[in-house]
N, C-alpha and C positions, 0 to 999 in steps of 0.2 A: 391445504393444500389451496394457495392461490394463485389466478393468472394462467398461464399452460407452461407444459412442462412435457418432456419426451419419455416414452418409456419403449424398451426392447420388448417385444412379444418373443416367449419363448415356448415351446409346445405347441400339438395340434389341436387341440379344444375349440379354438374356435375359426379353424380352416374348414370349409374355402372361403368364406368373408376373410380374415386375418391369416393370412400365412404364417408360419413361425419362421420367427427370425425379424418379421415387417416392425417398422417402427412406428409407435400412435401417438399423437397429440392431444393430450386431457385437459380440458377445459376445468379448474376447479370449480368442486361443489356445490359452492356459496351461490354461484353464477348461473345455475343449470336448475332448468326444471325436468323432474323425474319423467320420461317418457318411456311407456314399455315400448319395444323392439328398437330402442336406442342403446349401444355398447357403455358399459361402465367399466371404470377400475374402483377395486373397493376392499377393504381389508378385510378378509374372512378372520375368524375366531382360533380357526383349527388347518389352515390351507394358506394362509398368508396375502398376502396380493394376488387378488386375480381379473381378468379382465373376461367378461360377458355380457350376454344379452341379457336386459330388462324385460322377462316376461309375462310378471303380474304384482299389482300393487295389491295387496289384500284389506279386508276392510279395519283389520287394527293397524295400518300403517307400513306392515313386513314386507319388504320387499324380497321377489322371487326371481332367481339371476337361473340362464340355460346356458349350455355351452352350442355350438354351432355344427358341431362333429358326432357323429356318433359316436368315438370315442372319448368323450367328455363326460365330467362325471354326471352322474341325473341332479335333479331341480331339486328332488327329494333329501339327496346325500349331501349336497350342498346345506339344505336346508333355508331357513328365513332370514333375511340380511336385515337390520336397522340402518334406518337411510342415515344415521351418524357417521357409520362405516365408510360409506361411499366417498372418492378419494376425488374421482372427478368424473365427466364425461367426454370418451373419446371423439374427439370432432374430426379427426384427418388421418387416415393409415399409410403411410409411406411401405408398399409393399416391398417384402427382399427378393 
């Protein structure tokens, strides 16, 4: 993905930071530095496209994400994500 794209968020895993039904603007991954605490859109091999907060980058370069809501799947359930799966960084949230 290049440039900026708009996505609609479904589900409550990122509430209260991103309410369900909100829109997010995502800047293409090639133009962003990965920063723990920032929110990213990525392609999960099992769950499809997800929007989560980057919690850690391990020594092997694997990315570990978390949801903001207690109902979100756990970091361990999601597993490590390779950087090439990151679609973009969420730069703006338009709340529902």
